[in-house]
mmCIF file of the C-alpha atoms, coordinates in Angstrom:
data_MODEL
# 
_entry.id   MODEL 
# 
loop_
_atom_site.group_PDB 
_atom_site.id 
_atom_site.type_symbol 
_atom_site.label_atom_id 
_atom_site.label_alt_id 
_atom_site.label_comp_id 
_atom_site.label_asym_id 
_atom_site.label_entity_id 
_atom_site.label_seq_id 
_atom_site.pdbx_PDB_ins_code 
_atom_site.Cartn_x 
_atom_site.Cartn_y 
_atom_site.Cartn_z 
_atom_site.occupancy 
_atom_site.B_iso_or_equiv 
_atom_site.pdbx_formal_charge 
_atom_site.auth_seq_id 
_atom_site.auth_comp_id 
_atom_site.auth_asym_id 
_atom_site.auth_atom_id 
_atom_site.pdbx_PDB_model_num 
ATOM 1   C CA . UNK A 1 1   ? 75.832  105.430 134.431 1.00 0.00 ? 1   UNK A CA 1 
ATOM 2   C CA . UNK A 1 2   ? 78.225  107.531 136.469 1.00 0.00 ? 2   UNK A CA 1 
ATOM 3   C CA . UNK A 1 3   ? 81.689  108.515 135.284 1.00 0.00 ? 3   UNK A CA 1 
ATOM 4   C CA . UNK A 1 4   ? 83.239  106.093 137.789 1.00 0.00 ? 4   UNK A CA 1 
ATOM 5   C CA . UNK A 1 5   ? 81.554  103.081 136.189 1.00 0.00 ? 5   UNK A CA 1 
ATOM 6   C CA . UNK A 1 6   ? 81.946  104.021 132.539 1.00 0.00 ? 6   UNK A CA 1 
ATOM 7   C CA . UNK A 1 7   ? 84.491  102.000 130.636 1.00 0.00 ? 7   UNK A CA 1 
ATOM 8   C CA . UNK A 1 8   ? 86.497  103.180 127.694 1.00 0.00 ? 8   UNK A CA 1 
ATOM 9   C CA . UNK A 1 9   ? 84.951  101.851 124.472 1.00 0.00 ? 9   UNK A CA 1 
ATOM 10  C CA . UNK A 1 10  ? 87.508  100.314 122.113 1.00 0.00 ? 10  UNK A CA 1 
ATOM 11  C CA . UNK A 1 11  ? 86.486  99.443  118.547 1.00 0.00 ? 11  UNK A CA 1 
ATOM 12  C CA . UNK A 1 12  ? 88.460  96.678  116.905 1.00 0.00 ? 12  UNK A CA 1 
ATOM 13  C CA . UNK A 1 13  ? 87.602  95.350  113.439 1.00 0.00 ? 13  UNK A CA 1 
ATOM 14  C CA . UNK A 1 14  ? 88.255  91.687  112.678 1.00 0.00 ? 14  UNK A CA 1 
ATOM 15  C CA . UNK A 1 15  ? 88.198  89.696  109.461 1.00 0.00 ? 15  UNK A CA 1 
ATOM 16  C CA . UNK A 1 16  ? 87.340  86.076  108.817 1.00 0.00 ? 16  UNK A CA 1 
ATOM 17  C CA . UNK A 1 17  ? 89.449  85.315  105.764 1.00 0.00 ? 17  UNK A CA 1 
ATOM 18  C CA . UNK A 1 18  ? 87.984  82.293  103.970 1.00 0.00 ? 18  UNK A CA 1 
ATOM 19  C CA . UNK A 1 19  ? 90.073  80.437  101.383 1.00 0.00 ? 19  UNK A CA 1 
ATOM 20  C CA . UNK A 1 20  ? 88.826  78.448  98.378  1.00 0.00 ? 20  UNK A CA 1 
ATOM 21  C CA . UNK A 1 21  ? 88.583  75.290  100.527 1.00 0.00 ? 21  UNK A CA 1 
ATOM 22  C CA . UNK A 1 22  ? 86.416  76.988  103.168 1.00 0.00 ? 22  UNK A CA 1 
ATOM 23  C CA . UNK A 1 23  ? 89.225  77.231  105.733 1.00 0.00 ? 23  UNK A CA 1 
ATOM 24  C CA . UNK A 1 24  ? 89.469  80.339  107.916 1.00 0.00 ? 24  UNK A CA 1 
ATOM 25  C CA . UNK A 1 25  ? 92.646  82.076  109.023 1.00 0.00 ? 25  UNK A CA 1 
ATOM 26  C CA . UNK A 1 26  ? 93.658  82.392  112.667 1.00 0.00 ? 26  UNK A CA 1 
ATOM 27  C CA . UNK A 1 27  ? 96.655  84.327  113.963 1.00 0.00 ? 27  UNK A CA 1 
ATOM 28  C CA . UNK A 1 28  ? 98.369  83.610  117.276 1.00 0.00 ? 28  UNK A CA 1 
ATOM 29  C CA . UNK A 1 29  ? 98.995  86.684  119.426 1.00 0.00 ? 29  UNK A CA 1 
ATOM 30  C CA . UNK A 1 30  ? 102.776 87.016  119.854 1.00 0.00 ? 30  UNK A CA 1 
ATOM 31  C CA . UNK A 1 31  ? 104.594 87.027  123.195 1.00 0.00 ? 31  UNK A CA 1 
ATOM 32  C CA . UNK A 1 32  ? 104.796 90.425  124.876 1.00 0.00 ? 32  UNK A CA 1 
ATOM 33  C CA . UNK A 1 33  ? 101.297 91.446  123.747 1.00 0.00 ? 33  UNK A CA 1 
ATOM 34  C CA . UNK A 1 34  ? 98.125  91.309  125.844 1.00 0.00 ? 34  UNK A CA 1 
ATOM 35  C CA . UNK A 1 35  ? 96.471  87.877  125.582 1.00 0.00 ? 35  UNK A CA 1 
ATOM 36  C CA . UNK A 1 36  ? 99.701  86.450  124.102 1.00 0.00 ? 36  UNK A CA 1 
ATOM 37  C CA . UNK A 1 37  ? 99.446  82.864  122.897 1.00 0.00 ? 37  UNK A CA 1 
ATOM 38  C CA . UNK A 1 38  ? 95.725  83.050  122.125 1.00 0.00 ? 38  UNK A CA 1 
ATOM 39  C CA . UNK A 1 39  ? 94.379  82.643  118.594 1.00 0.00 ? 39  UNK A CA 1 
ATOM 40  C CA . UNK A 1 40  ? 92.259  85.338  116.940 1.00 0.00 ? 40  UNK A CA 1 
ATOM 41  C CA . UNK A 1 41  ? 90.950  86.533  113.630 1.00 0.00 ? 41  UNK A CA 1 
ATOM 42  C CA . UNK A 1 42  ? 93.215  89.130  111.999 1.00 0.00 ? 42  UNK A CA 1 
ATOM 43  C CA . UNK A 1 43  ? 92.393  92.796  112.391 1.00 0.00 ? 43  UNK A CA 1 
ATOM 44  C CA . UNK A 1 44  ? 93.037  95.621  114.797 1.00 0.00 ? 44  UNK A CA 1 
ATOM 45  C CA . UNK A 1 45  ? 91.969  98.854  116.397 1.00 0.00 ? 45  UNK A CA 1 
ATOM 46  C CA . UNK A 1 46  ? 89.912  101.325 114.427 1.00 0.00 ? 46  UNK A CA 1 
ATOM 47  C CA . UNK A 1 47  ? 91.689  104.676 114.596 1.00 0.00 ? 47  UNK A CA 1 
ATOM 48  C CA . UNK A 1 48  ? 89.825  107.957 115.190 1.00 0.00 ? 48  UNK A CA 1 
ATOM 49  C CA . UNK A 1 49  ? 88.139  109.073 111.978 1.00 0.00 ? 49  UNK A CA 1 
ATOM 50  C CA . UNK A 1 50  ? 88.646  105.664 110.349 1.00 0.00 ? 50  UNK A CA 1 
ATOM 51  C CA . UNK A 1 51  ? 85.892  103.295 109.246 1.00 0.00 ? 51  UNK A CA 1 
ATOM 52  C CA . UNK A 1 52  ? 86.089  99.630  110.297 1.00 0.00 ? 52  UNK A CA 1 
ATOM 53  C CA . UNK A 1 53  ? 86.516  98.674  106.651 1.00 0.00 ? 53  UNK A CA 1 
ATOM 54  C CA . UNK A 1 54  ? 89.444  101.076 106.158 1.00 0.00 ? 54  UNK A CA 1 
ATOM 55  C CA . UNK A 1 55  ? 91.007  99.784  109.382 1.00 0.00 ? 55  UNK A CA 1 
ATOM 56  C CA . UNK A 1 56  ? 90.818  96.214  108.098 1.00 0.00 ? 56  UNK A CA 1 
ATOM 57  C CA . UNK A 1 57  ? 92.340  97.104  104.736 1.00 0.00 ? 57  UNK A CA 1 
ATOM 58  C CA . UNK A 1 58  ? 95.230  98.765  106.612 1.00 0.00 ? 58  UNK A CA 1 
ATOM 59  C CA . UNK A 1 59  ? 95.625  96.034  109.248 1.00 0.00 ? 59  UNK A CA 1 
ATOM 60  C CA . UNK A 1 60  ? 95.533  93.157  106.756 1.00 0.00 ? 60  UNK A CA 1 
ATOM 61  C CA . UNK A 1 61  ? 98.232  94.878  104.703 1.00 0.00 ? 61  UNK A CA 1 
ATOM 62  C CA . UNK A 1 62  ? 100.413 95.512  107.795 1.00 0.00 ? 62  UNK A CA 1 
ATOM 63  C CA . UNK A 1 63  ? 99.858  92.152  109.521 1.00 0.00 ? 63  UNK A CA 1 
ATOM 64  C CA . UNK A 1 64  ? 99.552  89.743  106.610 1.00 0.00 ? 64  UNK A CA 1 
ATOM 65  C CA . UNK A 1 65  ? 100.955 91.504  103.530 1.00 0.00 ? 65  UNK A CA 1 
ATOM 66  C CA . UNK A 1 66  ? 97.735  91.151  101.542 1.00 0.00 ? 66  UNK A CA 1 
ATOM 67  C CA . UNK A 1 67  ? 95.632  93.719  99.717  1.00 0.00 ? 67  UNK A CA 1 
ATOM 68  C CA . UNK A 1 68  ? 91.907  93.666  100.334 1.00 0.00 ? 68  UNK A CA 1 
ATOM 69  C CA . UNK A 1 69  ? 89.353  95.933  98.677  1.00 0.00 ? 69  UNK A CA 1 
ATOM 70  C CA . UNK A 1 70  ? 86.705  97.412  100.973 1.00 0.00 ? 70  UNK A CA 1 
ATOM 71  C CA . UNK A 1 71  ? 83.970  96.118  98.665  1.00 0.00 ? 71  UNK A CA 1 
ATOM 72  C CA . UNK A 1 72  ? 85.195  92.544  99.319  1.00 0.00 ? 72  UNK A CA 1 
ATOM 73  C CA . UNK A 1 73  ? 84.513  92.898  103.068 1.00 0.00 ? 73  UNK A CA 1 
ATOM 74  C CA . UNK A 1 74  ? 81.042  91.598  103.944 1.00 0.00 ? 74  UNK A CA 1 
ATOM 75  C CA . UNK A 1 75  ? 79.622  92.292  107.419 1.00 0.00 ? 75  UNK A CA 1 
ATOM 76  C CA . UNK A 1 76  ? 79.266  88.952  109.218 1.00 0.00 ? 76  UNK A CA 1 
ATOM 77  C CA . UNK A 1 77  ? 78.483  89.636  112.895 1.00 0.00 ? 77  UNK A CA 1 
ATOM 78  C CA . UNK A 1 78  ? 79.743  91.675  115.833 1.00 0.00 ? 78  UNK A CA 1 
ATOM 79  C CA . UNK A 1 79  ? 80.922  91.151  119.393 1.00 0.00 ? 79  UNK A CA 1 
ATOM 80  C CA . UNK A 1 80  ? 80.295  93.374  122.409 1.00 0.00 ? 80  UNK A CA 1 
ATOM 81  C CA . UNK A 1 81  ? 82.390  92.245  125.373 1.00 0.00 ? 81  UNK A CA 1 
ATOM 82  C CA . UNK A 1 82  ? 83.408  93.829  128.648 1.00 0.00 ? 82  UNK A CA 1 
ATOM 83  C CA . UNK A 1 83  ? 87.022  93.380  129.710 1.00 0.00 ? 83  UNK A CA 1 
ATOM 84  C CA . UNK A 1 84  ? 88.211  94.740  133.092 1.00 0.00 ? 84  UNK A CA 1 
ATOM 85  C CA . UNK A 1 85  ? 89.942  97.804  131.582 1.00 0.00 ? 85  UNK A CA 1 
ATOM 86  C CA . UNK A 1 86  ? 87.690  98.548  128.577 1.00 0.00 ? 86  UNK A CA 1 
ATOM 87  C CA . UNK A 1 87  ? 84.610  97.508  126.617 1.00 0.00 ? 87  UNK A CA 1 
ATOM 88  C CA . UNK A 1 88  ? 85.291  95.938  123.231 1.00 0.00 ? 88  UNK A CA 1 
ATOM 89  C CA . UNK A 1 89  ? 83.017  96.517  120.252 1.00 0.00 ? 89  UNK A CA 1 
ATOM 90  C CA . UNK A 1 90  ? 84.199  94.319  117.377 1.00 0.00 ? 90  UNK A CA 1 
ATOM 91  C CA . UNK A 1 91  ? 82.525  94.337  113.966 1.00 0.00 ? 91  UNK A CA 1 
ATOM 92  C CA . UNK A 1 92  ? 83.524  91.159  112.153 1.00 0.00 ? 92  UNK A CA 1 
ATOM 93  C CA . UNK A 1 93  ? 83.676  90.883  108.380 1.00 0.00 ? 93  UNK A CA 1 
ATOM 94  C CA . UNK A 1 94  ? 84.011  87.975  105.972 1.00 0.00 ? 94  UNK A CA 1 
ATOM 95  C CA . UNK A 1 95  ? 86.450  88.168  103.066 1.00 0.00 ? 95  UNK A CA 1 
ATOM 96  C CA . UNK A 1 96  ? 87.062  85.535  100.421 1.00 0.00 ? 96  UNK A CA 1 
ATOM 97  C CA . UNK A 1 97  ? 89.108  87.586  97.946  1.00 0.00 ? 97  UNK A CA 1 
ATOM 98  C CA . UNK A 1 98  ? 92.497  89.271  98.361  1.00 0.00 ? 98  UNK A CA 1 
ATOM 99  C CA . UNK A 1 99  ? 95.721  89.872  96.450  1.00 0.00 ? 99  UNK A CA 1 
ATOM 100 C CA . UNK A 1 100 ? 99.073  88.539  97.618  1.00 0.00 ? 100 UNK A CA 1 
ATOM 101 C CA . UNK A 1 101 ? 100.238 85.632  99.749  1.00 0.00 ? 101 UNK A CA 1 
ATOM 102 C CA . UNK A 1 102 ? 99.192  85.555  103.398 1.00 0.00 ? 102 UNK A CA 1 
ATOM 103 C CA . UNK A 1 103 ? 102.251 85.802  105.684 1.00 0.00 ? 103 UNK A CA 1 
ATOM 104 C CA . UNK A 1 104 ? 102.747 86.605  109.376 1.00 0.00 ? 104 UNK A CA 1 
ATOM 105 C CA . UNK A 1 105 ? 104.628 89.895  108.948 1.00 0.00 ? 105 UNK A CA 1 
ATOM 106 C CA . UNK A 1 106 ? 104.616 90.617  112.707 1.00 0.00 ? 106 UNK A CA 1 
ATOM 107 C CA . UNK A 1 107 ? 106.099 87.241  113.644 1.00 0.00 ? 107 UNK A CA 1 
ATOM 108 C CA . UNK A 1 108 ? 102.700 85.761  114.444 1.00 0.00 ? 108 UNK A CA 1 
ATOM 109 C CA . UNK A 1 109 ? 101.987 82.089  113.846 1.00 0.00 ? 109 UNK A CA 1 
ATOM 110 C CA . UNK A 1 110 ? 99.151  81.486  111.370 1.00 0.00 ? 110 UNK A CA 1 
ATOM 111 C CA . UNK A 1 111 ? 96.778  78.551  110.926 1.00 0.00 ? 111 UNK A CA 1 
ATOM 112 C CA . UNK A 1 112 ? 94.117  77.767  108.332 1.00 0.00 ? 112 UNK A CA 1 
ATOM 113 C CA . UNK A 1 113 ? 91.322  75.981  110.167 1.00 0.00 ? 113 UNK A CA 1 
ATOM 114 C CA . UNK A 1 114 ? 87.953  74.417  109.359 1.00 0.00 ? 114 UNK A CA 1 
ATOM 115 C CA . UNK A 1 115 ? 85.231  76.459  111.092 1.00 0.00 ? 115 UNK A CA 1 
ATOM 116 C CA . UNK A 1 116 ? 84.119  73.336  112.972 1.00 0.00 ? 116 UNK A CA 1 
ATOM 117 C CA . UNK A 1 117 ? 87.697  72.898  114.224 1.00 0.00 ? 117 UNK A CA 1 
ATOM 118 C CA . UNK A 1 118 ? 87.902  76.213  116.112 1.00 0.00 ? 118 UNK A CA 1 
ATOM 119 C CA . UNK A 1 119 ? 87.210  74.423  119.404 1.00 0.00 ? 119 UNK A CA 1 
ATOM 120 C CA . UNK A 1 120 ? 90.812  73.222  119.416 1.00 0.00 ? 120 UNK A CA 1 
ATOM 121 C CA . UNK A 1 121 ? 92.182  76.773  119.598 1.00 0.00 ? 121 UNK A CA 1 
ATOM 122 C CA . UNK A 1 122 ? 92.319  78.903  122.741 1.00 0.00 ? 122 UNK A CA 1 
ATOM 123 C CA . UNK A 1 123 ? 90.875  82.326  121.893 1.00 0.00 ? 123 UNK A CA 1 
ATOM 124 C CA . UNK A 1 124 ? 90.353  85.606  123.769 1.00 0.00 ? 124 UNK A CA 1 
ATOM 125 C CA . UNK A 1 125 ? 87.114  85.716  125.800 1.00 0.00 ? 125 UNK A CA 1 
ATOM 126 C CA . UNK A 1 126 ? 85.419  88.008  123.259 1.00 0.00 ? 126 UNK A CA 1 
ATOM 127 C CA . UNK A 1 127 ? 86.074  85.485  120.465 1.00 0.00 ? 127 UNK A CA 1 
ATOM 128 C CA . UNK A 1 128 ? 84.976  82.354  122.347 1.00 0.00 ? 128 UNK A CA 1 
ATOM 129 C CA . UNK A 1 129 ? 81.274  82.525  121.313 1.00 0.00 ? 129 UNK A CA 1 
ATOM 130 C CA . UNK A 1 130 ? 82.344  82.521  117.652 1.00 0.00 ? 130 UNK A CA 1 
ATOM 131 C CA . UNK A 1 131 ? 83.713  78.984  117.966 1.00 0.00 ? 131 UNK A CA 1 
ATOM 132 C CA . UNK A 1 132 ? 80.167  77.619  118.035 1.00 0.00 ? 132 UNK A CA 1 
ATOM 133 C CA . UNK A 1 133 ? 78.440  80.025  115.646 1.00 0.00 ? 133 UNK A CA 1 
ATOM 134 C CA . UNK A 1 134 ? 80.979  80.776  112.908 1.00 0.00 ? 134 UNK A CA 1 
ATOM 135 C CA . UNK A 1 135 ? 80.212  77.792  110.690 1.00 0.00 ? 135 UNK A CA 1 
ATOM 136 C CA . UNK A 1 136 ? 76.486  78.613  110.592 1.00 0.00 ? 136 UNK A CA 1 
ATOM 137 C CA . UNK A 1 137 ? 77.205  82.325  110.045 1.00 0.00 ? 137 UNK A CA 1 
ATOM 138 C CA . UNK A 1 138 ? 79.465  81.572  107.088 1.00 0.00 ? 138 UNK A CA 1 
ATOM 139 C CA . UNK A 1 139 ? 76.912  79.207  105.522 1.00 0.00 ? 139 UNK A CA 1 
ATOM 140 C CA . UNK A 1 140 ? 74.165  81.845  105.742 1.00 0.00 ? 140 UNK A CA 1 
ATOM 141 C CA . UNK A 1 141 ? 76.394  84.487  104.096 1.00 0.00 ? 141 UNK A CA 1 
ATOM 142 C CA . UNK A 1 142 ? 77.877  82.248  101.414 1.00 0.00 ? 142 UNK A CA 1 
# 
């Protein structure tokens, strides 16, 4: 691949938080951000020198005000998706244990959703395939 066709690779870690009732948390991207108004799983960019697990611990604290231990993050799946400006690599983890109350600390709207109800939420293109597969993935990893 020549330099002209190479895209910047961006690694973003995401977390499927699962509550005691089997509901998963979605966060709505706030206005003024890319893909504003779309629903996604919480998480964020993995900084240089940071592991995806450490990035999630940091992001979940900053975005939702909860404390998650790295050992409570279980690899679930990953997404590899090409956007026009970059290529996204997104490891996705499952987490069913955290400390604190989930709150949208960045002004984002939150929703607890049944995995089979994800079809009713508009999501970024990279997340779309998860609407169909998440329920089965969670059952296999339960």
